[in-house]
N, CA, C and O atoms as a GROMACS GRO file, in nm:
protein
  604
    1UNK      N    1   0.066  -0.112  -0.004
    1UNK     CA    2   0.007   0.026  -0.012
    1UNK      C    3   0.087   0.127   0.008
    1UNK      O    4   0.188   0.129   0.078
    2UNK      N    5   0.028   0.232  -0.070
    2UNK     CA    6   0.117   0.346  -0.078
    2UNK      C    7   0.066   0.469   0.009
    2UNK      O    8   0.106   0.583  -0.018
    3UNK      N    9  -0.022   0.446   0.114
    3UNK     CA   10  -0.062   0.574   0.183
    3UNK      C   11  -0.172   0.619   0.103
    3UNK      O   12  -0.241   0.548   0.031
    4UNK      N   13  -0.184   0.754   0.121
    4UNK     CA   14  -0.298   0.820   0.065
    4UNK      C   15  -0.348   0.956   0.138
    4UNK      O   16  -0.276   1.031   0.204
    5UNK      N   17  -0.476   0.971   0.112
    5UNK     CA   18  -0.551   1.084   0.199
    5UNK      C   19  -0.615   1.053   0.310
    5UNK      O   20  -0.684   0.951   0.307
    6UNK      N   21  -0.609   1.129   0.428
    6UNK     CA   22  -0.724   1.126   0.526
    6UNK      C   23  -0.734   1.264   0.580
    6UNK      O   24  -0.649   1.348   0.612
    7UNK      N   25  -0.894   1.262   0.583
    7UNK     CA   26  -0.931   1.421   0.641
    7UNK      C   27  -1.035   1.376   0.732
    7UNK      O   28  -1.079   1.261   0.736
    8UNK      N   29  -1.076   1.487   0.814
    8UNK     CA   30  -1.168   1.487   0.907
    8UNK      C   31  -1.168   1.589   1.032
    8UNK      O   32  -1.080   1.620   1.112
    9UNK      N   33  -1.291   1.626   1.019
    9UNK     CA   34  -1.298   1.736   1.158
    9UNK      C   35  -1.260   1.904   1.077
    9UNK      O   36  -1.221   1.923   0.962
   10UNK      N   37  -1.288   2.000   1.180
   10UNK     CA   38  -1.285   2.125   1.154
   10UNK      C   39  -1.186   2.179   1.231
   10UNK      O   40  -1.145   2.287   1.190
   11UNK      N   41  -1.118   2.119   1.368
   11UNK     CA   42  -1.072   2.180   1.470
   11UNK      C   43  -1.010   2.066   1.559
   11UNK      O   44  -1.072   1.962   1.579
   12UNK      N   45  -0.886   2.088   1.612
   12UNK     CA   46  -0.820   2.004   1.692
   12UNK      C   47  -0.904   1.962   1.828
   12UNK      O   48  -0.875   1.874   1.909
   13UNK      N   49  -1.028   2.058   1.829
   13UNK     CA   50  -1.103   2.023   1.995
   13UNK      C   51  -1.228   1.995   1.942
   13UNK      O   52  -1.322   2.035   2.010
   14UNK      N   53  -1.252   1.941   1.848
   14UNK     CA   54  -1.400   1.897   1.812
   14UNK      C   55  -1.386   1.755   1.743
   14UNK      O   56  -1.289   1.724   1.673
   15UNK      N   57  -1.493   1.674   1.770
   15UNK     CA   58  -1.501   1.544   1.723
   15UNK      C   59  -1.565   1.562   1.588
   15UNK      O   60  -1.667   1.628   1.566
   16UNK      N   61  -1.482   1.485   1.486
   16UNK     CA   62  -1.556   1.515   1.341
   16UNK      C   63  -1.659   1.437   1.329
   16UNK      O   64  -1.683   1.332   1.389
   17UNK      N   65  -1.739   1.508   1.222
   17UNK     CA   66  -1.870   1.445   1.194
   17UNK      C   67  -1.843   1.314   1.092
   17UNK      O   68  -1.893   1.204   1.116
   18UNK      N   69  -1.771   1.337   0.997
   18UNK     CA   70  -1.706   1.258   0.913
   18UNK      C   71  -1.534   1.229   0.903
   18UNK      O   72  -1.443   1.306   0.934
   19UNK      N   73  -1.530   1.148   0.872
   19UNK     CA   74  -1.365   1.111   0.842
   19UNK      C   75  -1.338   1.021   0.701
   19UNK      O   76  -1.390   0.911   0.686
   20UNK      N   77  -1.274   1.068   0.626
   20UNK     CA   78  -1.227   1.002   0.465
   20UNK      C   79  -1.086   0.975   0.465
   20UNK      O   80  -1.001   1.056   0.500
   21UNK      N   81  -1.066   0.857   0.424
   21UNK     CA   82  -0.939   0.813   0.365
   21UNK      C   83  -0.922   0.758   0.257
   21UNK      O   84  -1.024   0.705   0.212
   22UNK      N   85  -0.830   0.748   0.195
   22UNK     CA   86  -0.798   0.699   0.064
   22UNK      C   87  -0.690   0.570   0.097
   22UNK      O   88  -0.591   0.586   0.169
   23UNK      N   89  -0.724   0.439   0.031
   23UNK     CA   90  -0.644   0.344   0.015
   23UNK      C   91  -0.578   0.297  -0.142
   23UNK      O   92  -0.642   0.254  -0.238
   24UNK      N   93  -0.453   0.318  -0.134
   24UNK     CA   94  -0.396   0.316  -0.263
   24UNK      C   95  -0.298   0.181  -0.254
   24UNK      O   96  -0.189   0.183  -0.196
   25UNK      N   97  -0.353   0.068  -0.318
   25UNK     CA   98  -0.324  -0.055  -0.311
   25UNK      C   99  -0.268  -0.103  -0.461
   25UNK      O  100  -0.339  -0.138  -0.555
   26UNK      N  101  -0.143  -0.097  -0.459
   26UNK     CA  102  -0.072  -0.141  -0.607
   26UNK      C  103  -0.041  -0.292  -0.606
   26UNK      O  104   0.005  -0.365  -0.518
   27UNK      N  105  -0.079  -0.315  -0.726
   27UNK     CA  106  -0.086  -0.477  -0.726
   27UNK      C  107   0.047  -0.518  -0.809
   27UNK      O  108   0.075  -0.470  -0.918
   28UNK      N  109   0.121  -0.609  -0.745
   28UNK     CA  110   0.239  -0.651  -0.808
   28UNK      C  111   0.205  -0.758  -0.902
   28UNK      O  112   0.097  -0.817  -0.895
   29UNK      N  113   0.310  -0.792  -1.004
   29UNK     CA  114   0.289  -0.858  -1.127
   29UNK      C  115   0.253  -1.035  -1.070
   29UNK      O  116   0.178  -1.108  -1.135
   30UNK      N  117   0.310  -1.070  -0.965
   30UNK     CA  118   0.271  -1.178  -0.910
   30UNK      C  119   0.154  -1.217  -0.843
   30UNK      O  120   0.124  -1.333  -0.813
   31UNK      N  121   0.081  -1.104  -0.820
   31UNK     CA  122  -0.058  -1.106  -0.742
   31UNK      C  123  -0.157  -1.086  -0.844
   31UNK      O  124  -0.133  -1.040  -0.956
   32UNK      N  125  -0.300  -1.134  -0.790
   32UNK     CA  126  -0.393  -1.137  -0.877
   32UNK      C  127  -0.507  -1.015  -0.826
   32UNK      O  128  -0.566  -1.003  -0.718
   33UNK      N  129  -0.510  -0.927  -0.956
   33UNK     CA  130  -0.592  -0.786  -0.932
   33UNK      C  131  -0.739  -0.868  -0.838
   33UNK      O  132  -0.758  -0.842  -0.719
   34UNK      N  133  -0.802  -0.936  -0.894
   34UNK     CA  134  -0.945  -0.990  -0.872
   34UNK      C  135  -0.923  -1.030  -0.733
   34UNK      O  136  -1.001  -0.981  -0.651
   35UNK      N  137  -0.837  -1.107  -0.691
   35UNK     CA  138  -0.833  -1.158  -0.555
   35UNK      C  139  -0.776  -1.068  -0.450
   35UNK      O  140  -0.795  -1.100  -0.333
   36UNK      N  141  -0.698  -0.943  -0.481
   36UNK     CA  142  -0.664  -0.834  -0.404
   36UNK      C  143  -0.770  -0.771  -0.401
   36UNK      O  144  -0.794  -0.753  -0.282
   37UNK      N  145  -0.864  -0.717  -0.472
   37UNK     CA  146  -0.946  -0.655  -0.477
   37UNK      C  147  -1.071  -0.725  -0.389
   37UNK      O  148  -1.143  -0.656  -0.316
   38UNK      N  149  -1.082  -0.830  -0.400
   38UNK     CA  150  -1.169  -0.906  -0.328
   38UNK      C  151  -1.147  -0.900  -0.174
   38UNK      O  152  -1.238  -0.888  -0.092
   39UNK      N  153  -1.022  -0.907  -0.145
   39UNK     CA  154  -0.992  -0.887   0.003
   39UNK      C  155  -1.012  -0.776   0.072
   39UNK      O  156  -1.059  -0.762   0.185
   40UNK      N  157  -0.962  -0.676  -0.022
   40UNK     CA  158  -1.027  -0.507   0.023
   40UNK      C  159  -1.189  -0.523   0.061
   40UNK      O  160  -1.232  -0.508   0.176
   41UNK      N  161  -1.258  -0.552  -0.036
   41UNK     CA  162  -1.413  -0.535  -0.008
   41UNK      C  163  -1.454  -0.609   0.103
   41UNK      O  164  -1.531  -0.559   0.186
   42UNK      N  165  -1.409  -0.727   0.114
   42UNK     CA  166  -1.430  -0.812   0.237
   42UNK      C  167  -1.403  -0.755   0.339
   42UNK      O  168  -1.481  -0.759   0.435
   43UNK      N  169  -1.296  -0.695   0.343
   43UNK     CA  170  -1.251  -0.621   0.475
   43UNK      C  171  -1.361  -0.505   0.498
   43UNK      O  172  -1.412  -0.494   0.609
   44UNK      N  173  -1.392  -0.433   0.408
   44UNK     CA  174  -1.500  -0.332   0.431
   44UNK      C  175  -1.637  -0.390   0.505
   44UNK      O  176  -1.682  -0.357   0.615
   45UNK      N  177  -1.690  -0.488   0.405
   45UNK     CA  178  -1.756  -0.552   0.466
   45UNK      C  179  -1.799  -0.616   0.584
   45UNK      O  180  -1.911  -0.631   0.633
   46UNK      N  181  -1.685  -0.652   0.620
   46UNK     CA  182  -1.638  -0.723   0.796
   46UNK      C  183  -1.669  -0.573   0.864
   46UNK      O  184  -1.766  -0.564   0.939
   47UNK      N  185  -1.598  -0.471   0.841
   47UNK     CA  186  -1.610  -0.345   0.905
   47UNK      C  187  -1.756  -0.306   0.916
   47UNK      O  188  -1.798  -0.279   1.028
   48UNK      N  189  -1.842  -0.300   0.808
   48UNK     CA  190  -1.997  -0.279   0.810
   48UNK      C  191  -2.064  -0.362   0.911
   48UNK      O  192  -2.137  -0.316   0.999
   49UNK      N  193  -2.036  -0.485   0.893
   49UNK     CA  194  -2.105  -0.612   1.015
   49UNK      C  195  -2.054  -0.569   1.144
   49UNK      O  196  -2.112  -0.605   1.246
   50UNK      N  197  -1.966  -0.506   1.148
   50UNK     CA  198  -1.919  -0.471   1.296
   50UNK      C  199  -1.966  -0.330   1.338
   50UNK      O  200  -1.933  -0.276   1.444
   51UNK      N  201  -2.052  -0.269   1.237
   51UNK     CA  202  -2.124  -0.141   1.283
   51UNK      C  203  -2.054  -0.016   1.232
   51UNK      O  204  -2.100   0.097   1.250
   52UNK      N  205  -1.934  -0.043   1.165
   52UNK     CA  206  -1.865   0.086   1.099
   52UNK      C  207  -1.956   0.143   0.985
   52UNK      O  208  -1.991   0.066   0.896
   53UNK      N  209  -1.998   0.277   0.982
   53UNK     CA  210  -2.059   0.351   0.869
   53UNK      C  211  -1.960   0.369   0.795
   53UNK      O  212  -1.864   0.441   0.825
   54UNK      N  213  -1.973   0.290   0.662
   54UNK     CA  214  -1.865   0.340   0.543
   54UNK      C  215  -1.898   0.324   0.411
   54UNK      O  216  -1.978   0.237   0.379
   55UNK      N  217  -1.849   0.395   0.332
   55UNK     CA  218  -1.896   0.393   0.186
   55UNK      C  219  -1.774   0.348   0.127
   55UNK      O  220  -1.674   0.398   0.176
   56UNK      N  221  -1.756   0.261   0.029
   56UNK     CA  222  -1.644   0.241  -0.046
   56UNK      C  223  -1.674   0.292  -0.201
   56UNK      O  224  -1.779   0.262  -0.259
   57UNK      N  225  -1.571   0.370  -0.259
   57UNK     CA  226  -1.567   0.390  -0.409
   57UNK      C  227  -1.425   0.374  -0.466
   57UNK      O  228  -1.326   0.434  -0.426
   58UNK      N  229  -1.429   0.292  -0.554
   58UNK     CA  230  -1.322   0.267  -0.661
   58UNK      C  231  -1.284   0.376  -0.779
   58UNK      O  232  -1.355   0.388  -0.879
   59UNK      N  233  -1.189   0.438  -0.763
   59UNK     CA  234  -1.137   0.546  -0.851
   59UNK      C  235  -1.100   0.512  -0.946
   59UNK      O  236  -1.150   0.554  -1.050
   60UNK      N  237  -0.985   0.413  -0.945
   60UNK     CA  238  -0.886   0.357  -1.038
   60UNK      C  239  -0.844   0.208  -1.030
   60UNK      O  240  -0.790   0.172  -0.926
   61UNK      N  241  -0.861   0.130  -1.114
   61UNK     CA  242  -0.802   0.004  -1.119
   61UNK      C  243  -0.763  -0.073  -1.246
   61UNK      O  244  -0.824  -0.078  -1.352
   62UNK      N  245  -0.629  -0.140  -1.206
   62UNK     CA  246  -0.573  -0.179  -1.334
   62UNK      C  247  -0.507  -0.296  -1.325
   62UNK      O  248  -0.459  -0.294  -1.211
   63UNK      N  249  -0.473  -0.410  -1.384
   63UNK     CA  250  -0.391  -0.482  -1.344
   63UNK      C  251  -0.243  -0.442  -1.343
   63UNK      O  252  -0.221  -0.332  -1.393
   64UNK      N  253  -0.129  -0.514  -1.293
   64UNK     CA  254  -0.012  -0.465  -1.283
   64UNK      C  255   0.053  -0.553  -1.426
   64UNK      O  256  -0.003  -0.644  -1.487
   65UNK      N  257   0.180  -0.495  -1.454
   65UNK     CA  258   0.243  -0.565  -1.555
   65UNK      C  259   0.395  -0.574  -1.526
   65UNK      O  260   0.449  -0.475  -1.477
   66UNK      N  261   0.460  -0.669  -1.550
   66UNK     CA  262   0.589  -0.692  -1.572
   66UNK      C  263   0.666  -0.770  -1.641
   66UNK      O  264   0.600  -0.862  -1.689
   67UNK      N  265   0.778  -0.776  -1.668
   67UNK     CA  266   0.866  -0.849  -1.780
   67UNK      C  267   0.971  -0.895  -1.713
   67UNK      O  268   1.039  -0.820  -1.644
   68UNK      N  269   0.994  -1.012  -1.725
   68UNK     CA  270   1.117  -1.078  -1.650
   68UNK      C  271   1.257  -1.039  -1.703
   68UNK      O  272   1.262  -1.010  -1.823
   69UNK      N  273   1.368  -1.035  -1.634
   69UNK     CA  274   1.480  -1.006  -1.699
   69UNK      C  275   1.565  -1.053  -1.769
   69UNK      O  276   1.670  -1.007  -1.813
   70UNK      N  277   1.502  -1.178  -1.782
   70UNK     CA  278   1.554  -1.291  -1.923
   70UNK      C  279   1.477  -1.270  -2.063
   70UNK      O  280   1.511  -1.330  -2.166
   71UNK      N  281   1.380  -1.187  -2.056
   71UNK     CA  282   1.340  -1.177  -2.176
   71UNK      C  283   1.406  -1.089  -2.282
   71UNK      O  284   1.471  -0.991  -2.244
   72UNK      N  285   1.391  -1.125  -2.441
   72UNK     CA  286   1.515  -1.076  -2.525
   72UNK      C  287   1.510  -0.947  -2.518
   72UNK      O  288   1.616  -0.885  -2.532
   73UNK      N  289   1.388  -0.876  -2.496
   73UNK     CA  290   1.387  -0.729  -2.501
   73UNK      C  291   1.452  -0.670  -2.372
   73UNK      O  292   1.510  -0.563  -2.389
   74UNK      N  293   1.453  -0.717  -2.256
   74UNK     CA  294   1.522  -0.706  -2.135
   74UNK      C  295   1.669  -0.720  -2.151
   74UNK      O  296   1.748  -0.631  -2.118
   75UNK      N  297   1.701  -0.824  -2.198
   75UNK     CA  298   1.855  -0.857  -2.232
   75UNK      C  299   1.912  -0.749  -2.341
   75UNK      O  300   2.014  -0.686  -2.314
   76UNK      N  301   1.852  -0.732  -2.448
   76UNK     CA  302   1.881  -0.625  -2.535
   76UNK      C  303   1.908  -0.515  -2.462
   76UNK      O  304   2.023  -0.472  -2.454
   77UNK      N  305   1.801  -0.456  -2.397
   77UNK     CA  306   1.814  -0.326  -2.297
   77UNK      C  307   1.908  -0.327  -2.198
   77UNK      O  308   1.957  -0.218  -2.165
   78UNK      N  309   1.949  -0.442  -2.134
   78UNK     CA  310   2.037  -0.426  -2.006
   78UNK      C  311   2.202  -0.420  -2.092
   78UNK      O  312   2.300  -0.352  -2.063
   79UNK      N  313   2.187  -0.507  -2.191
   79UNK     CA  314   2.343  -0.485  -2.275
   79UNK      C  315   2.362  -0.357  -2.333
   79UNK      O  316   2.475  -0.311  -2.352
   80UNK      N  317   2.254  -0.294  -2.363
   80UNK     CA  318   2.259  -0.161  -2.430
   80UNK      C  319   2.318  -0.040  -2.326
   80UNK      O  320   2.395   0.051  -2.356
   81UNK      N  321   2.262  -0.068  -2.202
   81UNK     CA  322   2.272   0.003  -2.104
   81UNK      C  323   2.419   0.016  -2.042
   81UNK      O  324   2.486   0.118  -2.022
   82UNK      N  325   2.451  -0.123  -2.018
   82UNK     CA  326   2.593  -0.150  -2.008
   82UNK      C  327   2.708  -0.114  -2.069
   82UNK      O  328   2.810  -0.074  -2.012
   83UNK      N  329   2.686  -0.134  -2.222
   83UNK     CA  330   2.767  -0.065  -2.329
   83UNK      C  331   2.782   0.079  -2.324
   83UNK      O  332   2.890   0.138  -2.328
   84UNK      N  333   2.657   0.137  -2.315
   84UNK     CA  334   2.683   0.292  -2.333
   84UNK      C  335   2.730   0.357  -2.161
   84UNK      O  336   2.813   0.446  -2.140
   85UNK      N  337   2.658   0.292  -2.070
   85UNK     CA  338   2.706   0.355  -1.937
   85UNK      C  339   2.824   0.297  -1.886
   85UNK      O  340   2.898   0.372  -1.823
   86UNK      N  341   2.858   0.169  -1.902
   86UNK     CA  342   2.969   0.108  -1.841
   86UNK      C  343   2.915   0.040  -1.696
   86UNK      O  344   2.990  -0.008  -1.610
   87UNK      N  345   2.773   0.047  -1.688
   87UNK     CA  346   2.724  -0.003  -1.550
   87UNK      C  347   2.634  -0.082  -1.600
   87UNK      O  348   2.574  -0.069  -1.707
   88UNK      N  349   2.621  -0.193  -1.494
   88UNK     CA  350   2.527  -0.294  -1.526
   88UNK      C  351   2.395  -0.263  -1.479
   88UNK      O  352   2.370  -0.198  -1.377
   89UNK      N  353   2.304  -0.318  -1.566
   89UNK     CA  354   2.142  -0.264  -1.561
   89UNK      C  355   2.094  -0.334  -1.443
   89UNK      O  356   2.127  -0.447  -1.410
   90UNK      N  357   2.012  -0.255  -1.383
   90UNK     CA  358   1.947  -0.299  -1.273
   90UNK      C  359   1.764  -0.274  -1.290
   90UNK      O  360   1.705  -0.166  -1.292
   91UNK      N  361   1.719  -0.380  -1.297
   91UNK     CA  362   1.591  -0.361  -1.331
   91UNK      C  363   1.482  -0.371  -1.188
   91UNK      O  364   1.490  -0.463  -1.106
   92UNK      N  365   1.396  -0.273  -1.181
   92UNK     CA  366   1.315  -0.263  -1.030
   92UNK      C  367   1.173  -0.238  -1.075
   92UNK      O  368   1.131  -0.202  -1.185
   93UNK      N  369   1.104  -0.271  -0.949
   93UNK     CA  370   0.956  -0.262  -0.986
   93UNK      C  371   0.924  -0.090  -0.999
   93UNK      O  372   0.995  -0.018  -0.928
   94UNK      N  373   0.846  -0.039  -1.066
   94UNK     CA  374   0.792   0.089  -1.079
   94UNK      C  375   0.655   0.067  -1.004
   94UNK      O  376   0.581  -0.030  -1.012
   95UNK      N  377   0.644   0.158  -0.944
   95UNK     CA  378   0.502   0.146  -0.843
   95UNK      C  379   0.382   0.222  -0.906
   95UNK      O  380   0.274   0.214  -0.847
   96UNK      N  381   0.393   0.301  -1.027
   96UNK     CA  382   0.330   0.368  -1.089
   96UNK      C  383   0.243   0.299  -1.181
   96UNK      O  384   0.271   0.186  -1.222
   97UNK      N  385   0.121   0.369  -1.222
   97UNK     CA  386   0.009   0.302  -1.313
   97UNK      C  387   0.064   0.331  -1.437
   97UNK      O  388   0.037   0.448  -1.466
   98UNK      N  389   0.135   0.271  -1.531
   98UNK     CA  390   0.194   0.290  -1.659
   98UNK      C  391   0.138   0.232  -1.785
   98UNK      O  392   0.068   0.132  -1.786
   99UNK      N  393   0.170   0.296  -1.885
   99UNK     CA  394   0.132   0.204  -2.005
   99UNK      C  395   0.148   0.102  -2.034
   99UNK      O  396   0.067   0.046  -2.107
  100UNK      N  397   0.265   0.035  -1.985
  100UNK     CA  398   0.293  -0.083  -1.983
  100UNK      C  399   0.203  -0.199  -1.985
  100UNK      O  400   0.208  -0.293  -2.065
  101UNK      N  401   0.128  -0.183  -1.899
  101UNK     CA  402   0.001  -0.272  -1.878
  101UNK      C  403  -0.072  -0.278  -1.995
  101UNK      O  404  -0.115  -0.392  -2.011
  102UNK      N  405  -0.108  -0.195  -2.091
  102UNK     CA  406  -0.164  -0.211  -2.209
  102UNK      C  407  -0.065  -0.294  -2.314
  102UNK      O  408  -0.134  -0.374  -2.378
  103UNK      N  409   0.031  -0.298  -2.339
  103UNK     CA  410   0.125  -0.360  -2.398
  103UNK      C  411   0.130  -0.520  -2.339
  103UNK      O  412   0.131  -0.621  -2.409
  104UNK      N  413   0.134  -0.515  -2.191
  104UNK     CA  414   0.132  -0.645  -2.152
  104UNK      C  415   0.020  -0.757  -2.195
  104UNK      O  416   0.028  -0.875  -2.227
  105UNK      N  417  -0.093  -0.659  -2.182
  105UNK     CA  418  -0.227  -0.743  -2.208
  105UNK      C  419  -0.212  -0.826  -2.359
  105UNK      O  420  -0.271  -0.930  -2.387
  106UNK      N  421  -0.119  -0.753  -2.444
  106UNK     CA  422  -0.108  -0.815  -2.584
  106UNK      C  423   0.030  -0.884  -2.574
  106UNK      O  424   0.089  -0.921  -2.676
  107UNK      N  425   0.080  -0.901  -2.454
  107UNK     CA  426   0.209  -1.005  -2.449
  107UNK      C  427   0.325  -0.913  -2.522
  107UNK      O  428   0.423  -0.965  -2.576
  108UNK      N  429   0.306  -0.793  -2.519
  108UNK     CA  430   0.438  -0.712  -2.580
  108UNK      C  431   0.505  -0.644  -2.468
  108UNK      O  432   0.452  -0.567  -2.388
  109UNK      N  433   0.628  -0.681  -2.475
  109UNK     CA  434   0.720  -0.662  -2.334
  109UNK      C  435   0.756  -0.544  -2.343
  109UNK      O  436   0.805  -0.499  -2.446
  110UNK      N  437   0.734  -0.462  -2.214
  110UNK     CA  438   0.771  -0.310  -2.219
  110UNK      C  439   0.829  -0.247  -2.101
  110UNK      O  440   0.769  -0.273  -1.997
  111UNK      N  441   0.917  -0.181  -2.093
  111UNK     CA  442   0.997  -0.119  -1.986
  111UNK      C  443   0.973   0.036  -1.994
  111UNK      O  444   0.963   0.099  -2.098
  112UNK      N  445   0.966   0.089  -1.859
  112UNK     CA  446   0.997   0.213  -1.827
  112UNK      C  447   1.115   0.272  -1.814
  112UNK      O  448   1.162   0.277  -1.700
  113UNK      N  449   1.183   0.324  -1.916
  113UNK     CA  450   1.346   0.354  -1.906
  113UNK      C  451   1.340   0.503  -1.986
  113UNK      O  452   1.284   0.532  -2.091
  114UNK      N  453   1.404   0.565  -1.914
  114UNK     CA  454   1.451   0.701  -1.958
  114UNK      C  455   1.574   0.771  -1.862
  114UNK      O  456   1.645   0.713  -1.779
  115UNK      N  457   1.576   0.887  -1.894
  115UNK     CA  458   1.714   0.960  -1.842
  115UNK      C  459   1.666   1.020  -1.710
  115UNK      O  460   1.752   1.079  -1.643
  116UNK      N  461   1.573   1.016  -1.675
  116UNK     CA  462   1.498   1.049  -1.532
  116UNK      C  463   1.527   0.991  -1.448
  116UNK      O  464   1.602   0.899  -1.481
  117UNK      N  465   1.493   0.998  -1.282
  117UNK     CA  466   1.538   0.947  -1.184
  117UNK      C  467   1.383   0.919  -1.105
  117UNK      O  468   1.297   1.000  -1.071
  118UNK      N  469   1.389   0.769  -1.090
  118UNK     CA  470   1.238   0.722  -1.044
  118UNK      C  471   1.223   0.787  -0.886
  118UNK      O  472   1.116   0.786  -0.824
  119UNK      N  473   1.335   0.836  -0.841
  119UNK     CA  474   1.326   0.860  -0.680
  119UNK      C  475   1.248   1.004  -0.690
  119UNK      O  476   1.182   1.053  -0.599
  120UNK      N  477   1.268   1.060  -0.812
  120UNK     CA  478   1.196   1.213  -0.798
  120UNK      C  479   1.084   1.225  -0.900
  120UNK      O  480   1.018   1.329  -0.906
  121UNK      N  481   1.058   1.114  -0.988
  121UNK     CA  482   0.948   1.125  -1.091
  121UNK      C  483   0.827   1.168  -1.027
  121UNK      O  484   0.795   1.114  -0.921
  122UNK      N  485   0.745   1.273  -1.086
  122UNK     CA  486   0.606   1.296  -1.057
  122UNK      C  487   0.601   1.361  -0.924
  122UNK      O  488   0.497   1.353  -0.857
  123UNK      N  489   0.710   1.427  -0.877
  123UNK     CA  490   0.707   1.507  -0.750
  123UNK      C  491   0.742   1.649  -0.790
  123UNK      O  492   0.781   1.687  -0.901
  124UNK      N  493   0.720   1.726  -0.676
  124UNK     CA  494   0.776   1.879  -0.678
  124UNK      C  495   0.893   1.898  -0.734
  124UNK      O  496   0.903   1.997  -0.807
  125UNK      N  497   1.003   1.814  -0.717
  125UNK     CA  498   1.133   1.832  -0.738
  125UNK      C  499   1.196   1.744  -0.852
  125UNK      O  500   1.313   1.710  -0.870
  126UNK      N  501   1.078   1.718  -0.923
  126UNK     CA  502   1.136   1.640  -1.038
  126UNK      C  503   1.227   1.681  -1.157
  126UNK      O  504   1.191   1.784  -1.215
  127UNK      N  505   1.319   1.630  -1.196
  127UNK     CA  506   1.387   1.693  -1.299
  127UNK      C  507   1.485   1.569  -1.391
  127UNK      O  508   1.500   1.455  -1.347
  128UNK      N  509   1.530   1.604  -1.491
  128UNK     CA  510   1.611   1.505  -1.579
  128UNK      C  511   1.728   1.575  -1.592
  128UNK      O  512   1.716   1.695  -1.616
  129UNK      N  513   1.856   1.520  -1.580
  129UNK     CA  514   1.972   1.558  -1.609
  129UNK      C  515   2.009   1.594  -1.752
  129UNK      O  516   2.028   1.502  -1.832
  130UNK      N  517   2.019   1.708  -1.788
  130UNK     CA  518   2.043   1.698  -1.941
  130UNK      C  519   2.146   1.628  -2.025
  130UNK      O  520   2.135   1.598  -2.144
  131UNK      N  521   2.260   1.604  -1.934
  131UNK     CA  522   2.353   1.515  -1.971
  131UNK      C  523   2.320   1.366  -2.023
  131UNK      O  524   2.382   1.303  -2.108
  132UNK      N  525   2.191   1.319  -1.941
  132UNK     CA  526   2.147   1.174  -1.950
  132UNK      C  527   2.075   1.166  -2.074
  132UNK      O  528   2.060   1.052  -2.119
  133UNK      N  529   2.032   1.250  -2.130
  133UNK     CA  530   1.948   1.263  -2.265
  133UNK      C  531   2.026   1.204  -2.389
  133UNK      O  532   1.976   1.100  -2.433
  134UNK      N  533   2.138   1.248  -2.452
  134UNK     CA  534   2.177   1.163  -2.547
  134UNK      C  535   2.240   1.045  -2.506
  134UNK      O  536   2.274   0.970  -2.597
  135UNK      N  537   2.266   1.009  -2.382
  135UNK     CA  538   2.298   0.858  -2.335
  135UNK      C  539   2.190   0.767  -2.362
  135UNK      O  540   2.211   0.662  -2.423
  136UNK      N  541   2.057   0.805  -2.312
  136UNK     CA  542   1.942   0.742  -2.320
  136UNK      C  543   1.890   0.699  -2.449
  136UNK      O  544   1.830   0.593  -2.470
  137UNK      N  545   1.929   0.829  -2.572
  137UNK     CA  546   1.899   0.813  -2.685
  137UNK      C  547   1.979   0.708  -2.735
  137UNK      O  548   1.920   0.621  -2.798
  138UNK      N  549   2.100   0.698  -2.720
  138UNK     CA  550   2.179   0.605  -2.785
  138UNK      C  551   2.136   0.454  -2.719
  138UNK      O  552   2.155   0.351  -2.784
  139UNK      N  553   2.084   0.452  -2.602
  139UNK     CA  554   2.074   0.321  -2.540
  139UNK      C  555   1.923   0.282  -2.648
  139UNK      O  556   1.916   0.178  -2.713
  140UNK      N  557   1.838   0.366  -2.646
  140UNK     CA  558   1.741   0.312  -2.712
  140UNK      C  559   1.761   0.282  -2.865
  140UNK      O  560   1.689   0.199  -2.920
  141UNK      N  561   1.854   0.348  -2.931
  141UNK     CA  562   1.889   0.329  -3.072
  141UNK      C  563   1.965   0.188  -3.063
  141UNK      O  564   1.952   0.099  -3.147
  142UNK      N  565   2.029   0.180  -2.971
  142UNK     CA  566   2.127   0.043  -2.984
  142UNK      C  567   2.056  -0.070  -2.925
  142UNK      O  568   2.105  -0.179  -2.955
  143UNK      N  569   1.946  -0.074  -2.845
  143UNK     CA  570   1.866  -0.160  -2.802
  143UNK      C  571   1.766  -0.203  -2.960
  143UNK      O  572   1.750  -0.317  -3.002
  144UNK      N  573   1.731  -0.122  -3.002
  144UNK     CA  574   1.650  -0.138  -3.153
  144UNK      C  575   1.734  -0.195  -3.239
  144UNK      O  576   1.686  -0.294  -3.293
  145UNK      N  577   1.856  -0.165  -3.274
  145UNK     CA  578   1.931  -0.244  -3.364
  145UNK      C  579   1.964  -0.372  -3.331
  145UNK      O  580   1.958  -0.456  -3.420
  146UNK      N  581   2.008  -0.414  -3.184
  146UNK     CA  582   2.018  -0.547  -3.117
  146UNK      C  583   1.884  -0.637  -3.158
  146UNK      O  584   1.889  -0.750  -3.208
  147UNK      N  585   1.775  -0.572  -3.130
  147UNK     CA  586   1.637  -0.641  -3.158
  147UNK      C  587   1.612  -0.662  -3.294
  147UNK      O  588   1.584  -0.771  -3.344
  148UNK      N  589   1.626  -0.539  -3.362
  148UNK     CA  590   1.553  -0.583  -3.533
  148UNK      C  591   1.693  -0.559  -3.634
  148UNK      O  592   1.667  -0.544  -3.754
  149UNK      N  593   1.808  -0.554  -3.603
  149UNK     CA  594   1.930  -0.587  -3.700
  149UNK      C  595   1.927  -0.719  -3.721
  149UNK      O  596   1.851  -0.804  -3.675
  150UNK      N  597   2.032  -0.731  -3.808
  150UNK     CA  598   2.080  -0.868  -3.866
  150UNK      C  599   2.126  -0.963  -3.737
  150UNK      O  600   2.184  -0.909  -3.643
  151UNK      N  601   2.107  -1.060  -3.736
  151UNK     CA  602   2.177  -1.164  -3.621
  151UNK      C  603   2.317  -1.192  -3.664
  151UNK      O  604   2.389  -1.265  -3.595
   0.00000   0.00000   0.00000
């Protein structure tokens, strides 16, 4: 779970009439969206049976996606990264809701790779080091050549 929002009350010395909170449950590739969603719904139903007055609204849901590091695209990308940067590629899970899920539904391997830093992405201090852009473009090109060029 990734946290979320919580709000209630109008002052520190008043009992709030309502309280709201969000649950941001990100599903990992090895998990089943339907199973995990059912677990959360069952929890809310159990709380209702115990007398908790609550409403549940689902804002967004989507299955997760992942590609193993042994996939040919992953191997080509990793080799290209190492060739250009001199560093071994490290694949990690991205907690975002990315377009990769649409490719995964069609069994097309996809990766979120670019010149930015995952640690600051989509935040108030997001930036992309300008010197990283040409290297990233070269990695993209080299990966395409490795995948589509003559064997």
